[in-house]
C-alpha positions in Angstrom: 119.5 114.7 87.9 117.2 111.5 87.9 116.2 110.7 84.4 113.3 108.8 82.7 113.3 105.7 85.2 111.6 107.7 87.7 108.3 106.7 86.1 107.4 103.9 88.0 107.7 105.7 91.2 105.4 108.6 90.9 102.0 107.8 93.1 99.3 109.9 91.9 101.0 110.7 88.4 100.9 106.7 88.0 99.7 107.2 84.5 103.3 107.1 83.5 104.2 103.6 82.4 107.2 101.6 84.1 110.2 102.1 81.8 112.8 100.4 83.4 112.5 97.2 86.3 115.4 98.5 88.3 115.1 102.0 88.9 117.0 104.8 90.6 114.9 104.9 93.6 115.5 101.2 94.1 119.3 101.5 93.4 119.4 104.2 95.9 117.4 102.3 98.5 119.7 99.1 98.0 122.7 101.5 98.4 121.3 103.0 101.6 120.5 99.6 103.1 124.1 98.6 102.6 125.7 101.7 104.1 123.2 101.6 107.1 124.4 97.8 107.8 128.2 98.7 107.5 127.7 101.7 109.6 125.3 100.0 111.8 127.1 101.1 115.2 126.7 105.0 114.4 123.2 104.4 113.4 122.3 102.5 116.6 123.2 105.7 118.8 120.8 108.0 116.6 117.8 104.9 116.2 116.4 103.1 118.8 114.1 100.5 117.1 112.7 99.4 120.4 112.2 96.1 122.0 108.7 95.3 120.5 109.5 96.0 117.0 112.4 93.5 117.3 110.2 91.1 118.7 107.5 91.6 116.0 110.1 91.5 113.0 111.7 88.6 114.3 114.8 89.7 112.2 118.2 90.1 113.6 119.3 93.6 114.4 121.7 94.0 111.4 118.8 93.1 109.0 116.4 95.7 110.6 119.2 98.5 109.9 119.4 97.4 106.3 115.5 97.5 106.1 115.4 101.1 107.6 118.3 101.9 105.2 116.4 100.8 102.3 113.2 102.8 103.2 115.2 105.8 103.9 116.9 105.8 100.6 114.1 104.6 98.4 111.5 107.0 100.3 113.9 110.1 99.9 114.4 109.5 96.3 110.8 109.1 95.5 110.2 112.3 97.5 112.5 114.4 95.7 111.3 112.8 92.3 107.7 113.7 93.3 108.7 117.3 94.0 110.6 117.4 90.9 107.1 116.6 89.0 105.1 118.9 91.0 107.6 121.8 90.4 107.6 120.8 86.6 104.0 120.9 86.5 103.7 124.3 87.9 106.5 125.5 85.7 104.7 124.4 82.6 101.5 126.4 83.7 103.3 129.5 82.7 102.7 131.2 79.4 104.3 134.3 79.8 107.0 133.4 77.6 105.0 133.9 74.6 103.8 137.3 75.6 106.8 138.7 77.2 109.8 136.5 76.0 112.5 138.9 77.1 111.2 139.6 80.7 113.3 138.9 83.8 110.4 136.6 84.9 110.5 134.7 81.6 114.3 134.3 81.9 114.1 133.0 85.4 111.5 130.5 84.4 113.6 129.4 81.4 116.8 128.7 83.7 114.4 126.8 86.2 112.8 124.9 83.7 116.0 123.8 81.8 117.0 122.7 85.3 114.3 120.8 86.2 113.8 119.0 82.9 117.3 118.2 82.5 118.7 115.9 79.6 118.2 112.5 78.7 116.5 110.2 76.5 113.0 110.5 77.4 110.6 107.9 76.5 107.6 109.1 74.1 104.8 109.8 76.7 107.1 110.5 79.7 105.8 114.2 80.2 102.1 113.4 79.5 101.1 113.5 83.3 102.8 116.8 83.8 101.3 118.8 80.8 98.6 121.2 81.9 95.2 120.9 81.1 93.5 122.8 78.4 91.6 126.0 80.2 88.3 127.1 79.6 88.7 130.6 78.7 86.5 133.3 80.4 83.0 133.5 79.0 82.9 137.3 78.7 86.2 137.6 77.0 85.3 134.9 74.6 82.2 137.0 73.5 84.2 140.0 73.4 86.8 138.4 71.0 84.4 137.1 68.8 82.3 140.4 68.2 85.8 141.9 67.6 86.5 139.1 64.9 83.2 139.4 63.2 83.1 143.2 63.1 85.0 143.7 59.7 83.2 141.1 58.2 79.4 141.9 58.6 77.2 144.8 57.7 76.1 147.2 60.4 72.6 145.4 60.2 73.9 141.8 60.5 76.5 143.0 63.2 73.7 144.6 65.4 71.8 141.3 64.9 74.8 139.3 66.2 75.4 141.9 69.2 71.9 141.3 70.4 72.3 137.6 70.3 75.7 137.7 72.1 74.4 140.0 74.9 71.4 137.7 75.3 73.8 134.6 75.4 75.9 136.1 78.1 72.9 136.7 80.3 70.7 133.7 79.9 72.2 130.3 78.6 75.7 131.2 78.5 76.5 131.0 82.2 74.9 127.4 82.7 76.9 126.1 79.5 80.1 127.6 80.9 79.5 126.1 84.3 79.1 122.7 82.6 82.6 123.2 80.7 84.1 124.2 83.9 82.9 120.8 85.4 84.2 119.0 82.3 87.6 120.6 82.8 87.4 119.3 86.5 86.7 115.7 85.6 88.4 115.3 82.2 92.0 115.3 80.6 90.8 117.5 77.8 87.1 118.9 78.1 87.4 119.9 74.4 88.6 116.5 72.9 85.4 114.4 72.7 83.3 117.5 71.3 85.9 118.4 68.7 86.4 115.0 67.5 82.8 114.4 67.1 81.7 117.8 65.8 84.5 118.3 63.5 85.1 115.0 62.0 83.1 112.0 63.4 79.5 113.4 62.7 80.6 114.9 59.1 78.5 112.9 56.8 80.3 114.1 53.6 82.9 111.8 52.3 86.5 111.9 53.6 87.8 111.8 50.4 88.9 115.5 49.3 86.8 116.8 51.9 88.6 115.7 55.1 91.9 113.9 54.1 94.9 115.8 53.4 98.4 115.2 51.6 101.9 115.6 51.6 104.1 115.6 48.8 107.7 114.1 48.0 111.1 115.6 48.0 112.0 117.8 45.0 114.4 115.3 43.4 113.3 111.6 44.0 116.5 109.4 45.0 115.2 106.7 43.0 113.0 106.1 40.2 112.5 102.6 41.1 109.0 102.0 42.1 109.8 98.6 43.7 112.9 99.9 45.5 111.0 103.1 46.7 108.1 101.3 47.8 110.3 98.6 49.8 112.3 101.4 51.7 109.4 103.4 52.4 107.5 100.3 53.9 110.7 99.4 56.1 111.5 102.9 57.3 107.8 103.9 58.0 107.4 100.8 60.1 110.8 101.4 61.7 109.0 105.0 62.8 106.1 102.9 64.1 108.4 100.7 66.1 110.0 103.6 67.9 106.2 104.7 68.8 105.4 101.1 70.1 108.7 100.9 72.1 108.6 104.6 73.5 111.9 105.3 72.0 110.7 108.3 69.6 111.9 111.2 71.6 109.2 113.6 72.9 108.9 117.1 70.9 109.7 120.4 72.8 109.2 123.9 72.0 112.1 126.2 72.3 113.9 123.1 73.1 112.7 122.8 76.6 108.7 123.0 76.7 107.5 119.5 76.1 104.3 119.1 74.0 101.5 116.5 74.0 102.5 113.2 72.3 99.3 111.6 72.8 98.3 111.8 68.8 101.0 109.2 68.2 98.7 106.5 70.0 96.4 106.8 66.7 98.7 107.5 64.1 99.2 103.8 62.8 96.7 100.9 63.0 93.8 103.3 62.6 90.6 103.3 60.7 87.5 105.4 60.5 84.8 103.1 60.8 81.5 104.6 58.9 78.4 104.4 60.8 74.7 105.8 60.8 75.0 109.3 61.9 78.2 108.9 63.4 81.6 107.3 62.9 84.0 105.7 64.8 87.8 105.7 65.4 89.2 102.3 66.0 93.1 101.5 66.7 94.1 98.2 66.4 97.0 98.2 69.0 98.1 94.6 68.5 98.5 94.9 64.2 101.4 93.2 62.9 100.6 93.6 59.0 100.4 96.1 56.3 98.1 95.8 53.3 99.5 96.4 49.7 97.4 97.5 46.8 97.9 97.1 43.1 95.4 97.4 40.2 92.5 96.5 42.4 94.4 93.6 44.1 94.9 93.6 47.8 97.9 91.8 49.5 98.2 91.3 53.2 101.9 91.5 54.6 103.2 90.4 57.8 106.0 92.4 58.4 107.7 90.5 61.2 109.7 87.3 60.8 111.8 85.4 63.1 116.0 86.2 63.0 118.4 83.6 63.2 118.2 84.0 67.0 114.4 83.2 67.0 113.2 86.8 67.7 110.6 88.7 65.6 112.3 91.3 63.8 111.2 93.8 61.1 111.7 93.0 57.5 114.4 94.9 55.8 114.3 96.8 52.6 116.1 93.9 50.7 113.7 91.4 52.4 110.7 93.5 51.3 111.7 94.1 47.7 111.0 90.7 46.2 107.7 90.6 47.9 106.9 93.8 46.0 108.4 92.9 42.7 106.0 89.5 43.1 102.7 91.8 43.9 103.7 94.0 40.8 103.8 90.8 38.5 100.9 88.8 40.1 98.6 92.2 39.8 99.3 92.5 36.4 98.5 88.9 35.4 95.3 89.0 37.6 91.7 89.0 36.3 90.0 88.8 39.7 90.3 92.4 40.8 88.4 94.5 43.4 87.0 97.9 43.0 85.8 98.0 46.8 87.9 101.0 47.9 85.7 103.3 46.0 83.0 102.9 48.7 85.1 104.8 50.7 84.8 108.0 48.9 80.8 107.8 49.3 79.0 110.1 51.8 79.4 108.5 55.2 75.9 107.3 55.7 75.9 105.6 52.5 79.3 103.8 53.0 77.8 102.6 56.3 74.9 100.9 54.8 77.2 99.1 52.0 79.8 98.0 54.4 77.1 96.6 56.8 76.1 94.3 53.7 79.5 93.5 52.7 80.1 92.1 56.2 77.5 89.6 55.8 80.1 87.7 53.3 82.8 85.6 55.1 85.2 86.7 52.5 84.3 90.5 52.6 84.3 90.5 56.3 87.8 89.4 56.5 89.1 91.5 53.8 87.6 94.5 55.2 88.9 93.6 58.8 92.4 93.0 57.3 92.4 96.4 55.7 91.0 98.2 58.6 93.4 97.0 60.9 96.6 97.1 59.0 99.3 99.5 60.4 99.0 101.4 57.1 98.2 100.9 53.4 100.7 100.9 50.5 99.6 101.9 46.9 101.6 100.8 43.9 100.1 103.2 41.6 100.3 103.4 37.8 100.5 107.3 37.4 103.8 109.4 36.5 103.5 112.8 38.3 106.2 115.1 37.1 105.1 118.5 39.0 104.5 119.1 42.5 100.7 119.7 41.5 100.5 116.5 39.9 102.0 114.8 42.6 99.6 116.5 45.1 96.7 115.6 43.3 97.4 112.1 42.6 98.1 111.6 46.3 95.0 113.3 47.4 92.4 111.6 45.2 94.1 108.5 43.1 91.8 106.8 40.7 88.9 106.1 42.9 89.7 102.2 43.4 93.4 102.7 44.7 92.7 104.7 47.9 91.2 103.6 51.3 90.3 106.9 52.4 89.3 105.8 55.8 92.8 104.5 57.1 94.8 106.9 58.8 97.9 106.6 57.0 98.2 105.5 53.3 101.2 105.7 51.0 101.0 106.0 47.2 104.3 105.0 45.2 104.1 105.8 41.6 105.4 104.1 38.4 108.2 106.6 38.6 109.4 106.2 41.9 107.5 109.5 43.1 105.5 109.1 46.5 103.7 110.9 49.2 101.3 110.5 52.0 97.4 110.7 52.3 96.3 111.2 56.0 92.8 110.9 57.5 92.4 113.9 59.2 90.3 113.0 62.4 93.2 110.7 63.5 95.5 113.6 63.9 96.8 116.7 62.6 99.7 117.6 60.3 102.6 117.9 62.7 102.5 114.1 63.4 102.7 112.6 59.8 105.1 115.7 59.1 107.6 114.5 61.7 107.4 110.6 60.5 107.6 112.0 56.7 110.8 113.8 57.6 112.3 110.7 59.4 111.6 108.5 56.2 112.9 111.0 53.6 116.2 111.4 55.7 116.7 107.7 56.1 115.9 105.9 53.0 119.1 104.7 51.1 119.8 103.4 47.7 122.7 102.7 45.4 123.8 104.9 42.9 121.4 103.7 40.2 118.4 103.8 42.6 118.1 100.3 43.5 118.0 98.6 47.1 121.3 98.2 49.0 121.8 94.3 48.7 122.2 92.6 52.2 122.3 89.1 53.7 119.2 88.0 55.1 119.2 86.9 58.7 115.5 85.7 58.7 114.8 82.0 59.0 111.8 82.5 56.5 110.5 85.4 54.7 106.6 85.6 54.9 104.8 85.8 51.5 101.9 88.2 50.7 98.5 87.0 51.2 96.0 87.9 48.6 92.9 89.2 50.0 89.5 88.0 48.3 86.2 89.7 47.8 82.6 88.7 46.6 81.2 91.8 44.9 78.2 89.8 43.8 75.0 92.1 44.2 77.2 95.4 44.6 77.5 95.9 40.8 75.1 98.7 41.0 76.6 100.2 44.3 80.0 100.1 42.6 78.9 101.9 39.4 77.1 104.4 41.4 80.1 105.1 44.0 82.4 105.4 40.8 80.3 108.2 39.4 80.2 110.1 42.7 84.0 109.7 43.1 84.6 111.2 39.6 82.6 114.2 40.3 84.3 114.7 43.8 88.0 114.0 42.5 87.4 116.1 39.3 86.7 119.0 41.3 89.9 119.1 43.1 92.0 121.8 41.7 95.7 122.5 43.0 98.2 125.1 42.1 101.8 125.4 43.9 103.7 128.7 43.7 106.9 130.3 45.3 107.4 134.1 45.6 110.7 135.4 44.8 111.8 135.9 48.7 111.2 134.1 52.0 111.1 134.9 55.7 114.8 136.2 55.9 113.5 139.3 54.3 110.4 139.4 56.3 112.5 139.1 59.6 114.6 141.9 58.3 111.6 144.0 58.2 110.8 143.2 61.9 107.5 141.6 61.3 106.3 137.9 62.1 106.8 136.0 58.8 103.4 134.1 59.8 101.6 137.4 60.2 103.1 138.7 57.1 101.9 135.9 54.8 98.4 136.0 56.3 98.4 139.5 55.3 99.4 138.8 51.8 96.6 136.3 51.6 94.1 139.0 52.7 95.5 141.3 50.1 95.4 138.6 47.3 91.9 137.8 48.0 90.9 141.6 48.2 92.3 142.0 44.7 90.1 139.4 43.2 86.9 140.0 45.2 87.3 143.6 46.5 86.1 142.2 50.2 87.6 140.9 53.2 87.1 137.2 53.6 86.4 135.1 56.7 89.6 133.4 57.4 90.7 130.2 59.2 94.1 129.7 60.6 95.2 126.8 62.6 97.3 127.0 65.7 98.6 124.1 67.8 97.5 123.9 71.4 99.8 120.8 72.0 101.3 122.5 75.0 98.4 121.1 76.8 97.1 117.5 77.5 95.4 116.0 74.5 95.8 119.3 72.8 95.1 119.5 69.0 94.0 122.8 67.5 92.6 126.2 67.9 91.6 128.7 65.4 93.4 132.1 64.5 91.2 134.7 63.1 93.5 137.0 61.3 91.2 139.2 59.7 91.0 142.7 62.0 89.7 146.2 61.5 93.5 147.0 60.8 93.8 144.3 58.1 90.6 145.5 56.4 92.0 149.1 56.5 95.5 147.9 55.1 94.1 145.9 52.3 91.6 149.0 51.5 94.7 151.5 51.4 96.5 149.2 49.2 93.9 149.9 46.6 93.4 153.6 47.4 95.8 155.7 45.2 95.4 158.4 47.8 96.8 156.4 50.9 100.5 157.2 51.6 103.3 154.8 52.0 103.4 155.6 55.6 99.8 154.9 56.2 100.2 151.7 54.5 103.0 150.6 56.5 101.7 151.4 59.8 98.6 149.8 58.9 100.4 146.6 57.8 102.6 146.4 60.9 99.5 147.0 63.1 97.4 144.3 61.3 100.4 141.9 61.7 100.8 142.6 65.5 97.2 141.8 65.9 97.3 138.5 64.1 100.6 137.7 66.1 98.5 138.3 69.6 95.6 136.4 68.5 98.1 133.5 67.5 99.5 133.7 70.7 96.2 133.6 72.7 95.1 130.8 70.7 98.3 128.7 71.4 98.0 129.1 75.2 94.4 128.2 75.2 92.7 131.4 75.3 91.3 131.2 71.6 87.6 131.9 71.4 86.4 129.5 68.5 86.9 126.1 70.2 85.3 127.7 73.6 82.2 128.7 71.1 82.0 125.2 70.0 82.2 123.7 73.3 79.2 125.9 74.5 77.3 124.9 71.5 77.8 121.2 72.1 77.3 121.6 75.8 73.8 123.0 74.9 73.1 120.2 72.8 74.5 117.6 75.6 72.1 119.4 78.2 69.3 119.4 75.5 68.4 122.9 76.2 66.8 124.9 73.5 69.4 126.4 71.0 70.4 129.7 71.8 69.8 132.7 69.6 73.4 133.2 69.3 73.8 129.6 67.7 70.8 130.4 65.2 72.3 133.6 64.0 73.5 133.2 60.5 76.8 134.9 61.2 77.7 132.1 63.5 77.7 129.6 60.7 79.3 131.9 58.2 81.6 129.6 56.2 85.4 130.6 55.7 86.4 131.9 52.3 90.1 131.0 53.2 91.2 128.0 55.2 94.8 128.2 55.8 97.3 126.8 57.7 101.3 127.0 58.0 102.9 123.4 58.0 106.1 122.9 59.9 109.0 122.0 57.8 111.7 120.8 60.2 111.5 118.6 63.3 114.9 117.4 63.7 118.7 118.7 63.1 119.2 116.4 60.4 116.8 118.3 58.1 118.1 119.3 55.0 116.6 121.2 51.9 117.5 118.3 49.7 115.4 115.6 51.8 112.1 117.7 52.7 109.0 117.5 51.2 107.7 120.1 48.9 104.7 120.8 51.0 101.1 119.5 51.4 97.7 120.7 51.4 93.9 120.4 51.8 90.6 121.3 50.3 88.6 124.3 51.1 86.5 124.1 53.9 83.4 125.8 51.9 82.5 125.2 48.0 83.3 128.6 47.2 86.3 129.1 49.2 90.1 128.2 49.1 92.4 126.0 50.7 95.8 127.2 51.3 98.8 125.7 53.0 102.1 127.2 53.1 105.5 125.9 54.0 108.6 128.1 55.1 111.9 126.7 54.2 115.0 128.2 55.6 115.3 132.0 54.9 114.6 132.2 51.1 112.0 129.7 50.0 108.0 129.6 50.8 105.8 127.3 49.1 101.9 127.8 48.7 99.6 125.2 47.9 96.4 126.6 46.8 93.3 124.6 46.2 89.6 125.2 44.9 86.6 123.3 43.8 86.5 123.4 40.0 82.6 123.4 40.1 82.6 126.9 41.6 82.4 129.5 39.1 83.7 132.3 41.3 86.9 130.6 42.4 90.3 129.6 40.5 93.3 128.1 42.3 95.4 129.7 39.3 93.9 133.3 39.8 94.6 132.9 43.6 98.0 131.7 43.3 98.8 134.5 40.8 97.2 137.1 43.2 99.3 135.7 45.9 102.5 136.2 44.1 101.4 139.7 43.3 100.5 140.6 46.7 104.0 139.0 48.1 105.7 141.4 45.4 103.5 144.6 46.2 104.4 144.1 49.9 108.2 143.9 49.3 107.8 146.8 46.8 105.9 148.9 49.8 108.8 148.0 52.5 111.8 148.9 50.3 
């Protein structure tokens, strides 16, 4: 079956890049030309070129036969390849496998898909043009789903007001806005992408620090306590991962080992910065970047990460070659008195930071330094903290000290004095599955001597580059720095994190024939109900990467079933059978909502798109988008973070989870990672300044809820 080299010959699907100069189609064409020439006499009996063609071509008969052979061979292969692409496109539009995984139709579809996709080392973006486009859900169905999701959360009066607004919207503005979205669907790769990026991220005026950025922690037991050694290894292996993206050798990801998903997010994973602007930010990727920036105690160092090898070709620096550079930076920064605290500005509100950046760019020194930082592949921080617990590790990664985090960068890597590390991610550039895969790659590949040092090797570089110290002129910014740091201290001081692990994992849940994710969501509902005696509006993320340029959709796990179930758990008159029945139905409902969200039939993003369309078309804001219920904040912001991306995954080398802040001041952020059959980690966050929330109390309530549910199902 033809492999990735079909890419240059796909006609209308020509967004696929040319991965080989000599393709199967060309090869078959030349082979066919030779065969036609060798067996020219039999061919003569079937083909009459005609005297006119012979005269016009001015070529010998034998060459005409060879030309015909090339055209037939090349054309036949191209037709077969195009047919394969079209069939694959049709197969990828089938989503019945999520609703009916054991049906005959799904089994036949699976066999066809495996046969068409075949096996091979496909380039990273190979399947992009074949992915289906994110659909625009039906307007009436979206409205019904929205009302169903809000009913358990609202009083009778508030629900009646919302119902009136929804019915009015369906009759008046809705059809016009729906038509606009359908036009975008017909003309754009993803009708939602621009709306979502701007509304969810770039127009958000609060600081990226804490509010937007998220984090991932280290492995449970670091394999080295040597800061310089860990930093050298991390730098090299993260750059190696970046190289696989540049060279298109990173393998595409598949669902169920056969359904390709969108890889578009990798285009912005590295070399990307969120540039502050007045009213709206800009996400910029510096594709040709060849350097990183390393920070230590307010000192910035630009390091070119490629150097000519003995054969004259630029190659990536190895861990052993990076090590002396890191050691020099540690020493130089310790002795320096000329430090800059410019990074603290990135923790300001976006409009304020945009004003300060504009003023800073008037200085040539600042302009060069800012541009070097923003265009870096990624940033490395050599921090002074000594985190010992997962909580300390996560919090230090998330907030830093104020002066050692450039929160606008898509990827930043703190390495602490005891060798612990992690990653801080600016969320607008990508979602958790992208850095998660990169992080697993690094943790699997780093290697040290028995005493935690870099493995010695002979350098093949002609000349190792030295780190260039970036300089700053902060004259006139003294008051801005003081104000920014005061703002940062309050922002960082409010971030609270607690990590807990229940006594059992998904293995037990599966034995009870329930979805682990739905089960965990019900545990979160019960935990919240225990603390507040009310049902919380809850956000759970679902991936829509089955679609071209897909990112996420919202799962709304709260239902009348979940509301009745948590209530029954606190009602002594409810029987065990009633509680179990309601729990199973609530889990089934959450699973169905999750499936709908994953196949592009959720309702949250559709409503956001309709709202954005009303602004784009400059029509009066519909009553639906003025109703207070529409802007109700989520009390629980939740997400399951995948823990395994490759077959090389081990519990010893995987990270201990990550997390994010609550989306509302009086809510919780809850990230959970499922490891194997017996382990689940919950990262629970809240804002310290809210008097009604506590990460400690919520974490304890989650453990209690998980225990209660196990007891219920005995």
